[in-house]
C-alpha positions in Angstrom: 182.4 -8.4 -58.8 180.2 -5.7 -57.3 182.6 -3.5 -55.6 182.9 -3.4 -51.8 182.0 0.1 -50.9 183.6 0.2 -47.6 185.4 -1.5 -44.9 184.5 -4.0 -42.3 182.9 -2.0 -39.5 180.5 0.3 -41.2 180.7 -1.5 -44.4 179.8 1.0 -47.1 180.3 -0.8 -50.4 183.2 -0.7 -52.7 182.3 -0.7 -56.4 180.9 -3.3 -58.6 183.2 -6.0 -57.1 182.8 -5.3 -53.5 181.2 -6.9 -50.5 179.5 -6.1 -47.3 179.9 -7.3 -43.7 179.5 -6.1 -40.2 182.2 -6.9 -37.6 183.8 -5.2 -34.7 186.7 -4.1 -36.8 187.3 -0.5 -37.5 188.3 -0.8 -41.1 186.1 1.6 -42.9 186.0 3.7 -46.1 187.0 7.3 -46.1 184.1 9.6 -45.4 182.0 10.2 -48.5 183.1 13.3 -50.4 180.5 16.1 -50.3 181.1 18.9 -52.8 181.4 22.4 -51.4 181.5 24.0 -54.8 179.5 27.1 -55.3 176.5 26.4 -57.5 177.9 28.8 -60.0 180.9 26.5 -60.4 178.8 23.5 -61.2 179.1 22.6 -64.9 177.6 19.9 -67.1 179.7 16.8 -67.9 182.2 17.6 -70.7 181.2 16.6 -74.2 183.3 15.5 -77.1 182.7 13.3 -80.2 183.5 9.6 -79.5 185.9 7.8 -81.9 184.3 5.3 -84.2 186.6 2.5 -85.5 186.1 -0.1 -88.2 184.7 -3.4 -87.1 186.9 -6.5 -87.7 186.1 -10.1 -88.5 185.9 -11.9 -85.1 188.3 -14.8 -84.6 185.9 -17.4 -83.1 188.8 -19.7 -82.1 189.8 -17.1 -79.4 186.5 -18.0 -77.6 186.9 -21.7 -77.4 186.1 -22.7 -73.8 185.5 -25.7 -71.6 182.2 -24.9 -69.9 181.4 -26.6 -66.6 178.3 -26.9 -64.5 178.8 -24.3 -61.7 179.1 -25.8 -58.2 177.5 -22.9 -56.5 174.7 -22.0 -59.0 174.2 -25.1 -61.1 170.8 -24.0 -62.3 172.3 -21.4 -64.6 174.2 -22.3 -67.8 174.5 -25.5 -69.9 177.9 -27.2 -70.2 176.8 -28.6 -73.6 177.1 -25.1 -75.1 180.4 -23.4 -75.8 179.3 -20.0 -77.0 181.8 -18.4 -79.4 180.1 -15.2 -80.5 176.9 -13.3 -79.7 175.6 -10.8 -82.3 172.8 -8.8 -80.7 170.6 -6.2 -82.2 168.5 -4.4 -79.5 165.8 -1.8 -79.8 164.7 0.0 -76.6 161.4 1.8 -76.2 161.5 3.6 -72.9 157.9 4.8 -73.0 156.5 1.2 -73.4 159.4 -0.3 -71.4 159.7 -2.7 -74.4 162.9 -4.4 -75.6 163.0 -6.0 -79.0 165.9 -8.2 -79.7 167.5 -10.3 -82.5 170.3 -12.7 -81.5 172.7 -14.7 -83.7 174.8 -17.1 -81.6 177.7 -19.1 -82.9 178.5 -22.0 -80.6 180.3 -25.3 -80.4 178.7 -28.3 -78.9 180.9 -29.8 -76.3 179.4 -33.3 -76.6 176.6 -35.2 -78.4 173.2 -34.3 -77.0 169.5 -34.6 -78.1 168.9 -31.0 -77.1 170.6 -28.0 -75.6 169.5 -24.9 -73.7 170.3 -21.2 -73.1 169.2 -18.9 -70.3 166.6 -16.3 -71.2 164.1 -14.5 -68.9 160.5 -15.7 -69.1 159.6 -12.0 -69.3 160.8 -12.1 -72.9 158.7 -13.8 -75.6 160.6 -15.8 -78.2 159.5 -15.8 -81.8 161.3 -17.7 -84.6 164.2 -20.0 -83.6 166.5 -21.4 -86.3 169.5 -23.6 -86.1 171.8 -23.3 -89.2 168.8 -21.6 -91.0 166.5 -24.5 -90.2 163.4 -23.9 -88.1 163.6 -25.9 -84.8 161.2 -26.6 -82.0 161.8 -25.2 -78.5 160.1 -25.0 -75.1 160.3 -22.6 -72.2 160.7 -23.7 -68.6 161.2 -20.6 -66.4 164.4 -19.0 -67.7 165.4 -22.1 -69.6 165.1 -21.9 -73.4 165.4 -25.5 -74.4 166.1 -26.1 -78.1 164.9 -29.4 -79.3 167.5 -30.2 -81.8 170.4 -32.8 -81.6 174.0 -31.6 -81.6 177.3 -33.4 -82.2 180.5 -33.0 -80.2 182.9 -30.4 -81.4 180.6 -29.3 -84.3 179.9 -25.6 -84.7 176.4 -24.2 -85.1 174.6 -20.9 -85.6 171.4 -20.3 -83.6 169.2 -17.3 -84.5 166.1 -16.1 -82.7 164.1 -13.0 -82.1 162.4 -11.9 -78.9 160.4 -9.1 -77.3 159.1 -8.0 -73.9 159.5 -5.9 -70.8 162.7 -7.0 -69.1 162.8 -7.2 -65.4 165.9 -7.9 -63.2 166.5 -11.2 -61.5 166.6 -11.7 -57.7 170.2 -11.7 -56.5 171.4 -14.4 -54.1 172.8 -11.9 -51.6 172.2 -10.2 -48.3 174.1 -7.1 -49.3 172.5 -3.7 -49.0 173.8 -2.1 -52.2 172.0 -4.5 -54.6 169.1 -7.0 -54.4 168.6 -7.8 -58.1 170.8 -8.3 -61.1 170.5 -7.8 -64.9 168.4 -5.4 -66.9 167.4 -2.4 -64.7 165.1 0.4 -65.8 165.0 3.8 -64.1 162.0 6.0 -63.5 162.8 7.9 -66.7 163.1 4.7 -68.8 166.9 4.7 -68.9 168.7 1.4 -68.6 171.7 -0.1 -66.8 172.8 -3.6 -66.2 175.0 -5.4 -63.7 174.9 -9.2 -63.7 177.1 -11.0 -61.2 176.8 -13.9 -60.5 174.1 -14.1 -63.3 171.5 -12.0 -64.9 172.7 -11.4 -68.4 169.7 -13.7 -69.3 167.4 -10.8 -68.4 168.2 -9.1 -71.7 169.6 -11.7 -74.2 169.7 -15.5 -74.7 173.0 -16.6 -73.2 175.0 -19.4 -71.6 175.1 -17.5 -68.4 178.1 -19.0 -66.6 181.6 -17.7 -66.0 183.4 -20.6 -67.6 182.0 -19.9 -71.1 183.8 -16.8 -72.6 182.6 -15.4 -75.9 183.1 -12.6 -78.4 180.3 -9.9 -78.8 178.9 -7.5 -81.4 176.1 -5.4 -79.9 173.9 -2.9 -81.8 171.6 -0.6 -79.8 168.8 1.4 -81.2 168.0 4.2 -78.6 165.5 7.1 -78.6 166.6 10.5 -80.0 169.4 12.2 -78.0 170.0 9.0 -76.0 173.0 6.6 -76.5 173.3 2.9 -76.1 176.6 1.8 -74.6 178.2 -1.6 -74.4 181.6 -3.3 -74.3 184.6 -2.9 -76.5 185.1 -0.5 -79.5 182.4 1.8 -80.9 182.1 0.7 -84.5 179.1 2.7 -85.6 177.2 5.8 -84.5 174.2 7.2 -86.4 172.0 9.9 -85.1 168.7 10.8 -86.8 165.4 12.4 -85.8 164.1 8.9 -85.1 166.9 7.9 -82.7 170.5 7.0 -82.1 172.1 3.7 -83.3 175.4 2.6 -81.8 177.3 -0.6 -82.5 180.0 -2.1 -80.2 182.5 -4.9 -80.8 184.4 -6.9 -78.2 187.2 -8.7 -79.9 188.5 -10.6 -76.9 186.3 -13.2 -75.1 184.4 -12.2 -72.0 182.2 -14.1 -69.5 178.6 -13.1 -69.6 178.7 -11.4 -66.2 181.3 -9.0 -67.6 179.0 -7.6 -70.3 177.2 -4.3 -69.9 174.4 -2.4 -71.4 173.5 1.2 -70.6 171.0 3.4 -72.5 170.4 7.0 -71.6 171.2 10.6 -72.2 175.0 10.5 -72.1 177.8 12.9 -72.7 181.2 11.6 -73.9 184.7 12.8 -72.9 188.2 11.2 -72.9 191.8 11.4 -71.9 194.8 9.2 -72.4 197.2 7.1 -70.4 201.0 7.6 -70.4 201.3 5.1 -73.2 198.7 7.0 -75.3 195.8 4.7 -74.9 192.5 6.6 -75.0 190.1 6.2 -72.0 186.5 7.1 -72.8 184.1 8.4 -70.2 180.3 8.3 -70.6 178.5 10.4 -68.0 174.9 11.5 -67.6 174.5 14.8 -69.4 173.1 16.4 -66.2 176.1 15.3 -64.1 177.5 18.6 -62.7 179.6 17.7 -59.7 183.2 18.9 -60.6 184.8 16.7 -57.9 183.1 13.5 -59.2 183.9 14.4 -62.8 187.6 15.0 -61.9 187.8 11.8 -59.9 186.3 9.8 -62.7 189.1 10.9 -65.0 191.8 9.6 -62.7 191.2 6.3 -64.5 194.0 7.0 -67.0 196.5 7.7 -64.3 195.3 4.5 -62.4 196.0 2.4 -65.5 199.6 3.8 -65.5 199.9 2.8 -61.8 198.5 -0.7 -62.3 200.7 -1.4 -65.3 203.6 -0.8 -63.0 202.5 -3.7 -60.9 200.7 -6.1 -63.3 202.1 -5.3 -66.7 200.5 -3.8 -69.8 196.7 -3.3 -69.9 195.4 -6.5 -71.3 192.8 -5.2 -73.8 192.7 -2.7 -76.7 190.0 -0.3 -75.5 188.8 1.1 -72.2 185.8 3.1 -71.1 183.8 3.9 -68.0 180.0 4.5 -67.9 178.2 6.2 -65.0 174.8 4.8 -64.2 172.0 5.2 -61.7 173.3 2.5 -59.5 174.7 2.3 -55.9 177.5 0.0 -56.9 179.9 -0.8 -59.7 181.1 -3.7 -61.8 184.4 -4.5 -63.6 182.5 -5.1 -66.9 185.2 -5.9 -69.5 186.7 -2.8 -71.2 183.6 -0.7 -70.2 183.5 -0.4 -66.4 180.0 0.2 -65.1 179.9 2.7 -62.2 177.1 3.8 -59.9 176.6 7.5 -59.2 177.6 8.3 -55.6 180.7 9.8 -54.0 182.3 6.6 -52.8 181.8 4.6 -56.0 183.3 7.4 -58.0 186.3 7.8 -55.7 189.7 7.2 -57.2 190.4 4.2 -55.1 187.2 2.4 -56.2 187.8 3.3 -59.8 191.3 1.8 -59.4 189.8 -1.3 -57.8 187.5 -1.9 -60.8 190.4 -1.3 -63.2 192.6 -3.8 -61.5 189.9 -6.3 -62.3 190.5 -5.9 -66.0 193.6 -8.0 -65.2 192.3 -10.1 -62.3 188.8 -11.1 -63.1 188.5 -10.1 -66.8 191.7 -11.2 -68.5 191.7 -14.2 -66.3 188.3 -15.2 -64.9 187.0 -17.9 -62.5 185.6 -21.1 -64.1 183.3 -21.6 -61.1 181.7 -19.1 -58.7 183.3 -20.9 -55.7 186.5 -19.2 -56.9 185.3 -15.6 -57.1 187.9 -14.9 -54.5 190.5 -15.3 -57.3 189.1 -12.0 -58.6 188.6 -10.2 -55.4 191.6 -11.1 -53.3 194.3 -9.7 -55.5 192.2 -6.7 -56.5 191.5 -5.9 -52.9 195.2 -6.0 -52.0 196.0 -3.7 -54.9 193.4 -1.3 -53.8 194.9 -1.2 -50.3 198.3 -0.6 -51.8 196.9 2.1 -54.1 195.3 3.8 -51.0 198.7 3.7 -49.2 200.7 5.1 -52.1 198.1 7.8 -52.8 197.9 8.9 -49.1 194.3 7.8 -48.7 194.9 5.2 -45.9 198.1 3.7 -44.5 198.6 0.1 -45.6 199.7 -0.9 -42.1 196.4 0.3 -40.6 194.3 -1.4 -43.3 196.1 -4.7 -42.7 195.7 -4.5 -39.0 192.0 -3.8 -39.2 191.4 -6.4 -41.9 193.1 -9.1 -39.8 191.1 -8.1 -36.8 187.9 -8.6 -38.8 188.9 -11.8 -40.6 187.4 -14.3 -38.1 184.1 -12.4 -38.0 183.8 -12.7 -41.8 184.5 -16.5 -41.7 181.9 -16.9 -39.0 179.3 -14.8 -40.8 179.8 -15.9 -44.4 182.0 -19.0 -44.4 185.5 -19.5 -45.8 186.3 -17.5 -49.0 186.2 -20.7 -51.1 183.1 -22.2 -49.6 180.8 -19.3 -48.9 177.0 -19.4 -48.3 175.4 -19.4 -51.8 172.7 -17.1 -50.4 175.2 -14.5 -49.4 177.1 -13.9 -52.7 179.5 -11.0 -52.5 180.2 -11.1 -48.8 183.3 -9.4 -47.5 184.8 -12.8 -46.9 185.8 -13.1 -50.6 187.6 -9.8 -50.4 189.5 -9.3 -47.2 190.8 -12.8 -46.2 192.2 -13.5 -49.7 193.8 -10.1 -49.8 195.5 -10.8 -46.5 196.7 -14.1 -47.9 198.2 -12.5 -51.0 199.9 -9.9 -48.8 201.5 -12.6 -46.7 203.1 -13.9 -49.9 204.1 -10.4 -51.0 205.9 -9.8 -47.7 207.6 -13.2 -47.7 208.7 -13.0 -51.4 209.4 -9.3 -51.7 207.6 -7.0 -54.1 209.8 -7.8 -57.1 209.3 -11.5 -57.1 205.6 -11.3 -56.0 204.6 -9.0 -58.8 206.7 -11.0 -61.3 204.7 -14.1 -60.5 201.4 -12.2 -60.5 202.2 -11.0 -64.0 203.3 -14.4 -65.3 200.0 -15.9 -64.1 198.2 -13.5 -66.3 200.4 -14.2 -69.3 200.1 -17.9 -69.0 196.3 -17.9 -68.7 195.4 -15.0 -70.9 191.7 -14.9 -71.9 190.8 -18.0 -70.0 188.6 -19.1 -67.1 190.6 -21.0 -64.4 190.3 -23.0 -61.2 192.0 -22.6 -57.8 194.1 -25.7 -58.5 195.7 -23.9 -61.5 196.6 -20.8 -59.5 197.9 -22.9 -56.6 200.1 -24.9 -59.0 201.4 -21.7 -60.6 202.5 -20.2 -57.4 204.1 -23.4 -56.1 206.0 -23.8 -59.4 207.2 -20.2 -59.5 208.2 -20.0 -55.9 209.5 -23.6 -55.3 207.5 -23.6 -52.1 205.0 -26.2 -50.9 202.0 -23.9 -50.5 199.2 -26.4 -50.3 198.5 -26.1 -46.6 199.0 -22.3 -46.7 196.4 -21.8 -49.5 194.0 -24.3 -47.9 194.1 -22.6 -44.6 193.3 -19.2 -46.0 190.7 -20.2 -48.6 188.9 -23.1 -47.0 189.8 -22.6 -43.3 187.2 -21.6 -40.7 189.7 -19.8 -38.5 192.1 -17.0 -39.3 195.5 -18.4 -40.2 198.6 -17.4 -38.3 200.8 -14.8 -40.0 203.6 -15.8 -42.3 204.3 -18.3 -45.1 205.6 -21.7 -43.9 208.9 -22.5 -45.5 209.4 -19.1 -47.1 
């Protein structure tokens, strides 16, 4: 989720998956880095040719899901629809602020119904809609695109439609200071970036915009000359002409809609590799000249090596990072979306977003009440990263986080029952991280990380509930952890230290 840029006291905000809160604690982020480089040392972002790979035939069975109505934001998504594959063809006109889209959506009906619906912003006008090549009627009600055609349980369908309009972001259900809207965002120069947690993908394409419905994606972007359209997965086509640039991207493992990204602008490409030889791609604004930020960005490859030592092999087959005109960051699957400021581009925040590729992307929450499943483990790993990289001692971080725990519960509610109007509060980060650390200390690092890895293997590419992770840890440890988990996730007071029975 949007990263928490700072700590509890003067809460800056981490990156894409962070939160914000104000308490009396003194847990805070390191001071923002200010470059002292001589202007003569400033250089433009490095540039190299990106690698283009052949597209493959998507395996739709990988995307079979069991969508549910979200308990926190029930007005978004339709459990009748199990989206399997989105094929999007997008053309962006920055001068007119006009998006033209064609969408082909393969889906499975989860039950018999006289109609079904997708989410799509009312700012986008829909033209022709067809179901299995037959024209069908539809109606618009706010963001709801209701298709008036019957569907049968477990049958697969193909919906095609075209749309056009001037996208606008959606209001975000949050009180955080680093973002107030989600979805399609346009800069003063007409460039585009997107972050869409807990929802907002519907601001730029028709979608079942809920975390329990993972799908595969093919995204083609037609951008103006010299600009590049960037999305998730592998780059499968790149064509540059006097009329513009066309890129195609393919995501071959299923992703929740909030983990998709779209960035369009004047980008330079560079890359390096992890110890295992996996390429990491970096897409940076061509005018980005801060050598500190550029160097910090490229710590991603080393961070992957470090995370693999804790959580096992990187779970996907591609990785990129794109820098945008945002104040935050998001763990968008295989193409992390980063804002452009000193803290968001710091090594520890980049590591935080990369940990999410395991906790949050490989295994995602089925319901927004369980977003702490993403943030707790990731926050703990960030703290450990900071300790092992001499950024901040773990002992100090834990002491300050515990001191601030009660204030977060009072301000935002328990991690598993937060105020829906305060999405992304620090209560979904710090208290669950403290909980996981109690287990780490009780079990020892070797057993703790072994169980953390086995959870990922057992639930690869799925969306899960808290009951599933509770059962996993109880089975693997042999401990009765029900009261322990309940106190940390649903309790309104800070639990005592330790793991009963361990």
